[in-house]
Structure formats: structure tokens, C-alpha cells
mmCIF file of the N, C-alpha and C atoms, coordinates in Angstrom:
data_MODEL
# 
_entry.id   MODEL 
# 
loop_
_atom_site.group_PDB 
_atom_site.id 
_atom_site.type_symbol 
_atom_site.label_atom_id 
_atom_site.label_alt_id 
_atom_site.label_comp_id 
_atom_site.label_asym_id 
_atom_site.label_entity_id 
_atom_site.label_seq_id 
_atom_site.pdbx_PDB_ins_code 
_atom_site.Cartn_x 
_atom_site.Cartn_y 
_atom_site.Cartn_z 
_atom_site.occupancy 
_atom_site.B_iso_or_equiv 
_atom_site.pdbx_formal_charge 
_atom_site.auth_seq_id 
_atom_site.auth_comp_id 
_atom_site.auth_asym_id 
_atom_site.auth_atom_id 
_atom_site.pdbx_PDB_model_num 
ATOM 1   N N  . MET A 1 1  ? 111.147 67.324  14.831  1.00 0.00 ? 1  MET A N  1 
ATOM 2   C CA . MET A 1 1  ? 110.770 68.218  13.219  1.00 0.00 ? 1  MET A CA 1 
ATOM 3   C C  . MET A 1 1  ? 111.610 69.362  13.033  1.00 0.00 ? 1  MET A C  1 
ATOM 4   N N  . ASN A 1 2  ? 112.074 69.648  12.049  1.00 0.00 ? 2  ASN A N  1 
ATOM 5   C CA . ASN A 1 2  ? 112.754 70.860  11.614  1.00 0.00 ? 2  ASN A CA 1 
ATOM 6   C C  . ASN A 1 2  ? 112.916 72.205  11.537  1.00 0.00 ? 2  ASN A C  1 
ATOM 7   N N  . SER A 1 3  ? 111.268 72.127  11.904  1.00 0.00 ? 3  SER A N  1 
ATOM 8   C CA . SER A 1 3  ? 110.717 73.688  12.164  1.00 0.00 ? 3  SER A CA 1 
ATOM 9   C C  . SER A 1 3  ? 111.228 74.390  10.720  1.00 0.00 ? 3  SER A C  1 
ATOM 10  N N  . ILE A 1 4  ? 110.640 73.825  10.010  1.00 0.00 ? 4  ILE A N  1 
ATOM 11  C CA . ILE A 1 4  ? 110.623 74.426  8.302   1.00 0.00 ? 4  ILE A CA 1 
ATOM 12  C C  . ILE A 1 4  ? 109.147 75.665  8.111   1.00 0.00 ? 4  ILE A C  1 
ATOM 13  N N  . LEU A 1 5  ? 107.912 75.188  8.887   1.00 0.00 ? 5  LEU A N  1 
ATOM 14  C CA . LEU A 1 5  ? 106.683 75.664  8.722   1.00 0.00 ? 5  LEU A CA 1 
ATOM 15  C C  . LEU A 1 5  ? 106.788 77.318  9.495   1.00 0.00 ? 5  LEU A C  1 
ATOM 16  N N  . ALA A 1 6  ? 106.454 78.352  8.970   1.00 0.00 ? 6  ALA A N  1 
ATOM 17  C CA . ALA A 1 6  ? 106.507 79.588  9.596   1.00 0.00 ? 6  ALA A CA 1 
ATOM 18  C C  . ALA A 1 6  ? 105.708 79.130  10.404  1.00 0.00 ? 6  ALA A C  1 
ATOM 19  N N  . GLN A 1 7  ? 105.409 80.019  11.771  1.00 0.00 ? 7  GLN A N  1 
ATOM 20  C CA . GLN A 1 7  ? 104.153 79.901  12.553  1.00 0.00 ? 7  GLN A CA 1 
ATOM 21  C C  . GLN A 1 7  ? 102.981 80.936  11.857  1.00 0.00 ? 7  GLN A C  1 
ATOM 22  N N  . GLU A 1 8  ? 103.266 81.684  10.294  1.00 0.00 ? 8  GLU A N  1 
ATOM 23  C CA . GLU A 1 8  ? 102.013 81.725  10.011  1.00 0.00 ? 8  GLU A CA 1 
ATOM 24  C C  . GLU A 1 8  ? 101.241 81.132  9.593   1.00 0.00 ? 8  GLU A C  1 
ATOM 25  N N  . ARG A 1 9  ? 101.828 79.476  9.051   1.00 0.00 ? 9  ARG A N  1 
ATOM 26  C CA . ARG A 1 9  ? 101.159 78.695  7.945   1.00 0.00 ? 9  ARG A CA 1 
ATOM 27  C C  . ARG A 1 9  ? 100.244 78.003  8.860   1.00 0.00 ? 9  ARG A C  1 
ATOM 28  N N  . PHE A 1 10 ? 99.199  77.362  8.276   1.00 0.00 ? 10 PHE A N  1 
ATOM 29  C CA . PHE A 1 10 ? 98.320  76.877  9.185   1.00 0.00 ? 10 PHE A CA 1 
ATOM 30  C C  . PHE A 1 10 ? 97.898  75.763  8.661   1.00 0.00 ? 10 PHE A C  1 
ATOM 31  N N  . ASP A 1 11 ? 98.528  75.159  7.283   1.00 0.00 ? 11 ASP A N  1 
ATOM 32  C CA . ASP A 1 11 ? 98.140  74.199  6.361   1.00 0.00 ? 11 ASP A CA 1 
ATOM 33  C C  . ASP A 1 11 ? 99.309  73.469  7.158   1.00 0.00 ? 11 ASP A C  1 
ATOM 34  N N  . PHE A 1 12 ? 99.175  71.586  6.895   1.00 0.00 ? 12 PHE A N  1 
ATOM 35  C CA . PHE A 1 12 ? 99.918  70.380  7.590   1.00 0.00 ? 12 PHE A CA 1 
ATOM 36  C C  . PHE A 1 12 ? 100.252 70.972  9.135   1.00 0.00 ? 12 PHE A C  1 
ATOM 37  N N  . ARG A 1 13 ? 99.358  71.453  10.296  1.00 0.00 ? 13 ARG A N  1 
ATOM 38  C CA . ARG A 1 13 ? 99.706  71.464  11.085  1.00 0.00 ? 13 ARG A CA 1 
ATOM 39  C C  . ARG A 1 13 ? 98.724  71.367  11.920  1.00 0.00 ? 13 ARG A C  1 
ATOM 40  N N  . THR A 1 14 ? 99.026  70.621  13.192  1.00 0.00 ? 14 THR A N  1 
ATOM 41  C CA . THR A 1 14 ? 98.431  69.651  14.117  1.00 0.00 ? 14 THR A CA 1 
ATOM 42  C C  . THR A 1 14 ? 97.591  71.443  14.665  1.00 0.00 ? 14 THR A C  1 
ATOM 43  N N  . HIS A 1 15 ? 96.073  70.901  14.797  1.00 0.00 ? 15 HIS A N  1 
ATOM 44  C CA . HIS A 1 15 ? 95.485  72.105  15.861  1.00 0.00 ? 15 HIS A CA 1 
ATOM 45  C C  . HIS A 1 15 ? 95.577  73.629  15.300  1.00 0.00 ? 15 HIS A C  1 
ATOM 46  N N  . TYR A 1 16 ? 95.456  73.769  13.645  1.00 0.00 ? 16 TYR A N  1 
ATOM 47  C CA . TYR A 1 16 ? 95.371  74.578  12.919  1.00 0.00 ? 16 TYR A CA 1 
ATOM 48  C C  . TYR A 1 16 ? 94.345  74.575  12.242  1.00 0.00 ? 16 TYR A C  1 
ATOM 49  N N  . SER A 1 17 ? 93.874  75.518  11.506  1.00 0.00 ? 17 SER A N  1 
ATOM 50  C CA . SER A 1 17 ? 92.684  75.440  10.328  1.00 0.00 ? 17 SER A CA 1 
ATOM 51  C C  . SER A 1 17 ? 92.656  76.672  9.960   1.00 0.00 ? 17 SER A C  1 
ATOM 52  N N  . THR A 1 18 ? 91.195  76.632  8.709   1.00 0.00 ? 18 THR A N  1 
ATOM 53  C CA . THR A 1 18 ? 91.388  77.544  8.122   1.00 0.00 ? 18 THR A CA 1 
ATOM 54  C C  . THR A 1 18 ? 90.513  78.743  8.554   1.00 0.00 ? 18 THR A C  1 
ATOM 55  N N  . GLU A 1 19 ? 89.932  78.711  9.573   1.00 0.00 ? 19 GLU A N  1 
ATOM 56  C CA . GLU A 1 19 ? 89.197  79.546  10.313  1.00 0.00 ? 19 GLU A CA 1 
ATOM 57  C C  . GLU A 1 19 ? 89.737  80.625  11.100  1.00 0.00 ? 19 GLU A C  1 
ATOM 58  N N  . GLN A 1 20 ? 91.168  80.026  12.121  1.00 0.00 ? 20 GLN A N  1 
ATOM 59  C CA . GLN A 1 20 ? 91.969  80.417  12.239  1.00 0.00 ? 20 GLN A CA 1 
ATOM 60  C C  . GLN A 1 20 ? 93.061  81.529  11.497  1.00 0.00 ? 20 GLN A C  1 
ATOM 61  N N  . ALA A 1 21 ? 93.335  81.179  10.541  1.00 0.00 ? 21 ALA A N  1 
ATOM 62  C CA . ALA A 1 21 ? 93.860  81.983  9.539   1.00 0.00 ? 21 ALA A CA 1 
ATOM 63  C C  . ALA A 1 21 ? 92.980  82.863  9.313   1.00 0.00 ? 21 ALA A C  1 
ATOM 64  N N  . ALA A 1 22 ? 91.788  82.822  8.490   1.00 0.00 ? 22 ALA A N  1 
ATOM 65  C CA . ALA A 1 22 ? 91.089  84.030  8.132   1.00 0.00 ? 22 ALA A CA 1 
ATOM 66  C C  . ALA A 1 22 ? 90.536  85.308  9.551   1.00 0.00 ? 22 ALA A C  1 
ATOM 67  N N  . PHE A 1 23 ? 91.005  84.365  10.592  1.00 0.00 ? 23 PHE A N  1 
ATOM 68  C CA . PHE A 1 23 ? 90.601  85.569  11.712  1.00 0.00 ? 23 PHE A CA 1 
ATOM 69  C C  . PHE A 1 23 ? 92.036  86.262  11.892  1.00 0.00 ? 23 PHE A C  1 
ATOM 70  N N  . ASN A 1 24 ? 92.872  85.526  11.898  1.00 0.00 ? 24 ASN A N  1 
ATOM 71  C CA . ASN A 1 24 ? 94.366  86.262  12.232  1.00 0.00 ? 24 ASN A CA 1 
ATOM 72  C C  . ASN A 1 24 ? 94.319  87.397  11.057  1.00 0.00 ? 24 ASN A C  1 
ATOM 73  N N  . LEU A 1 25 ? 94.201  87.072  9.748   1.00 0.00 ? 25 LEU A N  1 
ATOM 74  C CA . LEU A 1 25 ? 94.168  88.015  8.854   1.00 0.00 ? 25 LEU A CA 1 
ATOM 75  C C  . LEU A 1 25 ? 93.346  88.742  8.632   1.00 0.00 ? 25 LEU A C  1 
ATOM 76  N N  . ILE A 1 26 ? 91.900  88.918  9.433   1.00 0.00 ? 26 ILE A N  1 
ATOM 77  C CA . ILE A 1 26 ? 91.293  89.918  9.386   1.00 0.00 ? 26 ILE A CA 1 
ATOM 78  C C  . ILE A 1 26 ? 91.019  90.934  10.641  1.00 0.00 ? 26 ILE A C  1 
ATOM 79  N N  . ASN A 1 27 ? 91.828  89.892  11.980  1.00 0.00 ? 27 ASN A N  1 
ATOM 80  C CA . ASN A 1 27 ? 92.327  90.996  13.160  1.00 0.00 ? 27 ASN A CA 1 
ATOM 81  C C  . ASN A 1 27 ? 93.872  91.657  12.333  1.00 0.00 ? 27 ASN A C  1 
ATOM 82  N N  . GLY A 1 28 ? 94.195  91.485  11.832  1.00 0.00 ? 28 GLY A N  1 
ATOM 83  C CA . GLY A 1 28 ? 95.596  91.644  11.687  1.00 0.00 ? 28 GLY A CA 1 
ATOM 84  C C  . GLY A 1 28 ? 95.127  93.223  10.676  1.00 0.00 ? 28 GLY A C  1 
ATOM 85  N N  . ILE A 1 29 ? 94.116  92.864  9.654   1.00 0.00 ? 29 ILE A N  1 
ATOM 86  C CA . ILE A 1 29 ? 94.179  94.011  8.547   1.00 0.00 ? 29 ILE A CA 1 
ATOM 87  C C  . ILE A 1 29 ? 93.083  95.269  9.254   1.00 0.00 ? 29 ILE A C  1 
ATOM 88  N N  . LEU A 1 30 ? 92.238  94.634  10.377  1.00 0.00 ? 30 LEU A N  1 
ATOM 89  C CA . LEU A 1 30 ? 91.406  96.175  11.295  1.00 0.00 ? 30 LEU A CA 1 
ATOM 90  C C  . LEU A 1 30 ? 92.301  96.339  12.477  1.00 0.00 ? 30 LEU A C  1 
ATOM 91  N N  . THR A 1 31 ? 93.305  95.633  12.931  1.00 0.00 ? 31 THR A N  1 
ATOM 92  C CA . THR A 1 31 ? 94.136  96.397  13.735  1.00 0.00 ? 31 THR A CA 1 
ATOM 93  C C  . THR A 1 31 ? 95.130  97.540  13.185  1.00 0.00 ? 31 THR A C  1 
ATOM 94  N N  . ALA A 1 32 ? 95.491  97.186  12.040  1.00 0.00 ? 32 ALA A N  1 
ATOM 95  C CA . ALA A 1 32 ? 96.334  98.173  11.228  1.00 0.00 ? 32 ALA A CA 1 
ATOM 96  C C  . ALA A 1 32 ? 95.008  99.536  10.959  1.00 0.00 ? 32 ALA A C  1 
ATOM 97  N N  . MET A 1 33 ? 94.265  99.175  10.431  1.00 0.00 ? 33 MET A N  1 
ATOM 98  C CA . MET A 1 33 ? 93.489  99.855  10.327  1.00 0.00 ? 33 MET A CA 1 
ATOM 99  C C  . MET A 1 33 ? 92.946  101.111 11.033  1.00 0.00 ? 33 MET A C  1 
ATOM 100 N N  . ASN A 1 34 ? 93.012  100.402 12.693  1.00 0.00 ? 34 ASN A N  1 
ATOM 101 C CA . ASN A 1 34 ? 92.744  101.303 13.511  1.00 0.00 ? 34 ASN A CA 1 
ATOM 102 C C  . ASN A 1 34 ? 93.959  101.755 13.843  1.00 0.00 ? 34 ASN A C  1 
ATOM 103 N N  . ASN A 1 35 ? 94.902  101.534 13.806  1.00 0.00 ? 35 ASN A N  1 
ATOM 104 C CA . ASN A 1 35 ? 96.194  102.109 13.952  1.00 0.00 ? 35 ASN A CA 1 
ATOM 105 C C  . ASN A 1 35 ? 96.188  103.488 13.143  1.00 0.00 ? 35 ASN A C  1 
ATOM 106 N N  . ASN A 1 36 ? 95.659  103.255 12.021  1.00 0.00 ? 36 ASN A N  1 
ATOM 107 C CA . ASN A 1 36 ? 95.858  104.482 10.894  1.00 0.00 ? 36 ASN A CA 1 
ATOM 108 C C  . ASN A 1 36 ? 96.882  104.105 9.968   1.00 0.00 ? 36 ASN A C  1 
ATOM 109 N N  . GLN A 1 37 ? 97.178  102.915 9.527   1.00 0.00 ? 37 GLN A N  1 
ATOM 110 C CA . GLN A 1 37 ? 97.958  102.562 9.227   1.00 0.00 ? 37 GLN A CA 1 
ATOM 111 C C  . GLN A 1 37 ? 97.291  102.006 7.339   1.00 0.00 ? 37 GLN A C  1 
ATOM 112 N N  . LEU A 1 38 ? 98.171  102.011 6.651   1.00 0.00 ? 38 LEU A N  1 
ATOM 113 C CA . LEU A 1 38 ? 97.870  101.519 5.559   1.00 0.00 ? 38 LEU A CA 1 
ATOM 114 C C  . LEU A 1 38 ? 97.353  100.159 5.181   1.00 0.00 ? 38 LEU A C  1 
ATOM 115 N N  . VAL A 1 39 ? 96.761  99.638  4.566   1.00 0.00 ? 39 VAL A N  1 
ATOM 116 C CA . VAL A 1 39 ? 96.478  98.131  4.148   1.00 0.00 ? 39 VAL A CA 1 
ATOM 117 C C  . VAL A 1 39 ? 96.450  97.401  2.716   1.00 0.00 ? 39 VAL A C  1 
ATOM 118 N N  . GLY A 1 40 ? 97.493  96.486  2.679   1.00 0.00 ? 40 GLY A N  1 
ATOM 119 C CA . GLY A 1 40 ? 97.193  96.349  0.958   1.00 0.00 ? 40 GLY A CA 1 
ATOM 120 C C  . GLY A 1 40 ? 97.465  94.819  1.065   1.00 0.00 ? 40 GLY A C  1 
ATOM 121 N N  . GLY A 1 41 ? 96.858  94.023  -0.109  1.00 0.00 ? 41 GLY A N  1 
ATOM 122 C CA . GLY A 1 41 ? 97.006  92.937  -0.174  1.00 0.00 ? 41 GLY A CA 1 
ATOM 123 C C  . GLY A 1 41 ? 96.836  92.381  -1.295  1.00 0.00 ? 41 GLY A C  1 
ATOM 124 N N  . ILE A 1 42 ? 97.666  91.004  -1.897  1.00 0.00 ? 42 ILE A N  1 
ATOM 125 C CA . ILE A 1 42 ? 98.074  90.122  -3.389  1.00 0.00 ? 42 ILE A CA 1 
ATOM 126 C C  . ILE A 1 42 ? 97.195  89.114  -2.622  1.00 0.00 ? 42 ILE A C  1 
ATOM 127 N N  . PHE A 1 43 ? 96.373  88.545  -3.715  1.00 0.00 ? 43 PHE A N  1 
ATOM 128 C CA . PHE A 1 43 ? 95.527  87.154  -3.112  1.00 0.00 ? 43 PHE A CA 1 
ATOM 129 C C  . PHE A 1 43 ? 96.347  86.783  -4.609  1.00 0.00 ? 43 PHE A C  1 
ATOM 130 N N  . CYS A 1 44 ? 96.326  85.362  -4.517  1.00 0.00 ? 44 CYS A N  1 
ATOM 131 C CA . CYS A 1 44 ? 96.801  84.212  -5.866  1.00 0.00 ? 44 CYS A CA 1 
ATOM 132 C C  . CYS A 1 44 ? 96.022  83.060  -5.207  1.00 0.00 ? 44 CYS A C  1 
ATOM 133 N N  . ASP A 1 45 ? 95.549  82.415  -6.620  1.00 0.00 ? 45 ASP A N  1 
ATOM 134 C CA . ASP A 1 45 ? 94.515  81.153  -6.572  1.00 0.00 ? 45 ASP A CA 1 
ATOM 135 C C  . ASP A 1 45 ? 95.983  80.358  -6.734  1.00 0.00 ? 45 ASP A C  1 
ATOM 136 N N  . LEU A 1 46 ? 96.354  79.712  -5.758  1.00 0.00 ? 46 LEU A N  1 
ATOM 137 C CA . LEU A 1 46 ? 96.997  78.268  -6.316  1.00 0.00 ? 46 LEU A CA 1 
ATOM 138 C C  . LEU A 1 46 ? 96.801  77.147  -6.353  1.00 0.00 ? 46 LEU A C  1 
ATOM 139 N N  . GLN A 1 47 ? 95.522  77.033  -6.453  1.00 0.00 ? 47 GLN A N  1 
ATOM 140 C CA . GLN A 1 47 ? 94.944  75.937  -6.786  1.00 0.00 ? 47 GLN A CA 1 
ATOM 141 C C  . GLN A 1 47 ? 95.637  74.587  -7.488  1.00 0.00 ? 47 GLN A C  1 
ATOM 142 N N  . LYS A 1 48 ? 95.489  75.204  -8.692  1.00 0.00 ? 48 LYS A N  1 
ATOM 143 C CA . LYS A 1 48 ? 96.362  74.025  -9.684  1.00 0.00 ? 48 LYS A CA 1 
ATOM 144 C C  . LYS A 1 48 ? 98.227  74.238  -9.532  1.00 0.00 ? 48 LYS A C  1 
ATOM 145 N N  . ALA A 1 49 ? 98.941  74.846  -8.189  1.00 0.00 ? 49 ALA A N  1 
ATOM 146 C CA . ALA A 1 49 ? 100.435 75.010  -8.581  1.00 0.00 ? 49 ALA A CA 1 
ATOM 147 C C  . ALA A 1 49 ? 100.596 73.795  -8.300  1.00 0.00 ? 49 ALA A C  1 
ATOM 148 N N  . PHE A 1 50 ? 100.467 73.031  -7.750  1.00 0.00 ? 50 PHE A N  1 
ATOM 149 C CA . PHE A 1 50 ? 100.930 71.418  -7.585  1.00 0.00 ? 50 PHE A CA 1 
ATOM 150 C C  . PHE A 1 50 ? 101.052 70.497  -8.368  1.00 0.00 ? 50 PHE A C  1 
ATOM 151 N N  . ASP A 1 51 ? 100.106 71.020  -9.587  1.00 0.00 ? 51 ASP A N  1 
ATOM 152 C CA . ASP A 1 51 ? 100.051 70.315  -11.207 1.00 0.00 ? 51 ASP A CA 1 
ATOM 153 C C  . ASP A 1 51 ? 101.171 70.809  -11.602 1.00 0.00 ? 51 ASP A C  1 
ATOM 154 N N  . CYS A 1 52 ? 101.947 71.910  -11.429 1.00 0.00 ? 52 CYS A N  1 
ATOM 155 C CA . CYS A 1 52 ? 102.952 72.648  -12.458 1.00 0.00 ? 52 CYS A CA 1 
ATOM 156 C C  . CYS A 1 52 ? 104.021 71.876  -11.507 1.00 0.00 ? 52 CYS A C  1 
ATOM 157 N N  . VAL A 1 53 ? 103.821 71.948  -10.250 1.00 0.00 ? 53 VAL A N  1 
ATOM 158 C CA . VAL A 1 53 ? 105.460 71.698  -9.720  1.00 0.00 ? 53 VAL A CA 1 
ATOM 159 C C  . VAL A 1 53 ? 105.847 70.069  -10.566 1.00 0.00 ? 53 VAL A C  1 
ATOM 160 N N  . ASN A 1 54 ? 107.455 69.914  -10.323 1.00 0.00 ? 54 ASN A N  1 
ATOM 161 C CA . ASN A 1 54 ? 108.399 68.948  -11.003 1.00 0.00 ? 54 ASN A CA 1 
ATOM 162 C C  . ASN A 1 54 ? 108.267 67.428  -9.288  1.00 0.00 ? 54 ASN A C  1 
ATOM 163 N N  . HIS A 1 55 ? 107.390 66.746  -9.249  1.00 0.00 ? 55 HIS A N  1 
ATOM 164 C CA . HIS A 1 55 ? 107.510 66.205  -8.570  1.00 0.00 ? 55 HIS A CA 1 
ATOM 165 C C  . HIS A 1 55 ? 108.556 65.551  -8.119  1.00 0.00 ? 55 HIS A C  1 
ATOM 166 N N  . LYS A 1 56 ? 109.586 65.531  -8.971  1.00 0.00 ? 56 LYS A N  1 
ATOM 167 C CA . LYS A 1 56 ? 110.948 64.517  -8.483  1.00 0.00 ? 56 LYS A CA 1 
ATOM 168 C C  . LYS A 1 56 ? 111.669 65.251  -7.683  1.00 0.00 ? 56 LYS A C  1 
ATOM 169 N N  . ILE A 1 57 ? 111.664 66.972  -8.273  1.00 0.00 ? 57 ILE A N  1 
ATOM 170 C CA . ILE A 1 57 ? 112.554 67.576  -7.105  1.00 0.00 ? 57 ILE A CA 1 
ATOM 171 C C  . ILE A 1 57 ? 111.965 67.851  -6.062  1.00 0.00 ? 57 ILE A C  1 
ATOM 172 N N  . LEU A 1 58 ? 110.056 68.204  -6.172  1.00 0.00 ? 58 LEU A N  1 
ATOM 173 C CA . LEU A 1 58 ? 109.629 67.741  -4.331  1.00 0.00 ? 58 LEU A CA 1 
ATOM 174 C C  . LEU A 1 58 ? 110.073 66.610  -3.870  1.00 0.00 ? 58 LEU A C  1 
ATOM 175 N N  . LEU A 1 59 ? 110.105 66.127  -4.311  1.00 0.00 ? 59 LEU A N  1 
ATOM 176 C CA . LEU A 1 59 ? 110.205 64.528  -3.358  1.00 0.00 ? 59 LEU A CA 1 
ATOM 177 C C  . LEU A 1 59 ? 111.734 64.415  -2.916  1.00 0.00 ? 59 LEU A C  1 
ATOM 178 N N  . GLU A 1 60 ? 112.856 65.073  -3.936  1.00 0.00 ? 60 GLU A N  1 
ATOM 179 C CA . GLU A 1 60 ? 113.687 65.142  -3.400  1.00 0.00 ? 60 GLU A CA 1 
ATOM 180 C C  . GLU A 1 60 ? 113.912 66.422  -1.811  1.00 0.00 ? 60 GLU A C  1 
ATOM 181 N N  . LYS A 1 61 ? 113.309 67.639  -2.470  1.00 0.00 ? 61 LYS A N  1 
ATOM 182 C CA . LYS A 1 61 ? 113.590 68.931  -1.374  1.00 0.00 ? 61 LYS A CA 1 
ATOM 183 C C  . LYS A 1 61 ? 112.996 67.995  0.151   1.00 0.00 ? 61 LYS A C  1 
ATOM 184 N N  . LEU A 1 62 ? 111.745 67.591  -0.313  1.00 0.00 ? 62 LEU A N  1 
ATOM 185 C CA . LEU A 1 62 ? 110.745 66.651  0.826   1.00 0.00 ? 62 LEU A CA 1 
ATOM 186 C C  . LEU A 1 62 ? 111.772 65.949  1.481   1.00 0.00 ? 62 LEU A C  1 
ATOM 187 N N  . GLU A 1 63 ? 112.507 65.041  0.965   1.00 0.00 ? 63 GLU A N  1 
ATOM 188 C CA . GLU A 1 63 ? 113.481 63.928  1.848   1.00 0.00 ? 63 GLU A CA 1 
ATOM 189 C C  . GLU A 1 63 ? 115.014 64.987  2.346   1.00 0.00 ? 63 GLU A C  1 
ATOM 190 N N  . PHE A 1 64 ? 115.262 66.066  1.832   1.00 0.00 ? 64 PHE A N  1 
ATOM 191 C CA . PHE A 1 64 ? 116.657 66.700  2.435   1.00 0.00 ? 64 PHE A CA 1 
ATOM 192 C C  . PHE A 1 64 ? 116.051 67.491  3.625   1.00 0.00 ? 64 PHE A C  1 
ATOM 193 N N  . TYR A 1 65 ? 114.582 67.377  3.599   1.00 0.00 ? 65 TYR A N  1 
ATOM 194 C CA . TYR A 1 65 ? 114.314 68.009  4.856   1.00 0.00 ? 65 TYR A CA 1 
ATOM 195 C C  . TYR A 1 65 ? 113.282 66.736  6.342   1.00 0.00 ? 65 TYR A C  1 
ATOM 196 N N  . GLY A 1 66 ? 113.850 65.910  5.437   1.00 0.00 ? 66 GLY A N  1 
ATOM 197 C CA . GLY A 1 66 ? 113.190 64.931  6.322   1.00 0.00 ? 66 GLY A CA 1 
ATOM 198 C C  . GLY A 1 66 ? 112.184 64.029  6.471   1.00 0.00 ? 66 GLY A C  1 
ATOM 199 N N  . VAL A 1 67 ? 111.387 64.672  5.842   1.00 0.00 ? 67 VAL A N  1 
ATOM 200 C CA . VAL A 1 67 ? 109.914 63.712  5.085   1.00 0.00 ? 67 VAL A CA 1 
ATOM 201 C C  . VAL A 1 67 ? 110.352 62.895  4.143   1.00 0.00 ? 67 VAL A C  1 
ATOM 202 N N  . GLU A 1 68 ? 109.980 62.087  4.400   1.00 0.00 ? 68 GLU A N  1 
ATOM 203 C CA . GLU A 1 68 ? 110.141 60.635  3.610   1.00 0.00 ? 68 GLU A CA 1 
ATOM 204 C C  . GLU A 1 68 ? 109.345 59.623  3.603   1.00 0.00 ? 68 GLU A C  1 
ATOM 205 N N  . GLY A 1 69 ? 109.194 58.402  3.001   1.00 0.00 ? 69 GLY A N  1 
ATOM 206 C CA . GLY A 1 69 ? 108.098 57.595  3.030   1.00 0.00 ? 69 GLY A CA 1 
ATOM 207 C C  . GLY A 1 69 ? 106.764 57.607  2.683   1.00 0.00 ? 69 GLY A C  1 
ATOM 208 N N  . LYS A 1 70 ? 105.727 56.294  3.132   1.00 0.00 ? 70 LYS A N  1 
ATOM 209 C CA . LYS A 1 70 ? 104.572 57.071  2.699   1.00 0.00 ? 70 LYS A CA 1 
ATOM 210 C C  . LYS A 1 70 ? 103.657 56.970  3.912   1.00 0.00 ? 70 LYS A C  1 
ATOM 211 N N  . PHE A 1 71 ? 102.753 58.254  4.184   1.00 0.00 ? 71 PHE A N  1 
ATOM 212 C CA . PHE A 1 71 ? 102.479 58.673  5.133   1.00 0.00 ? 71 PHE A CA 1 
ATOM 213 C C  . PHE A 1 71 ? 100.734 58.117  4.712   1.00 0.00 ? 71 PHE A C  1 
ATOM 214 N N  . LYS A 1 72 ? 100.304 58.058  5.955   1.00 0.00 ? 72 LYS A N  1 
ATOM 215 C CA . LYS A 1 72 ? 98.709  57.332  6.479   1.00 0.00 ? 72 LYS A CA 1 
ATOM 216 C C  . LYS A 1 72 ? 97.749  58.189  6.327   1.00 0.00 ? 72 LYS A C  1 
# 
């Protein structure tokens, strides 16, 4: 694999889950608060984002990174 996904990404990765992502987020926030650090966040709902993507360009970029063919 080309290691194109950051370690902080939990989607498209084996043995990772949304529960782990939520735990890491909350743990990071609480750790910062316990260390008297400021905590802020920006959250975006990207549910419809895929519909806005030019699929031809997306497929070309995926192929560039070695992702091609049909997946089952």
C-alpha cells in the first residue's frame, strides 16, 4: 500500500472503528483540558460531499495512488 492515509484516519482501514475515533477525540480533549490547554473544534457534515466530487478526477487520482479495478 502507498500509506496515503494518515494514522488519524479510521475509515477504510482494517481493525479501526468509529468508536475508536470517538474515544481518541474525547481522550485528546480531556487530556488537553487536564493540562489547562485551550480546546477548540470545527465540525463539518460531509454527508453529501461525495455527490459534489468530479468522479472522473477522483478515479484518476485513485488510480495514481494504485487503487484501481473493481472491489468486492
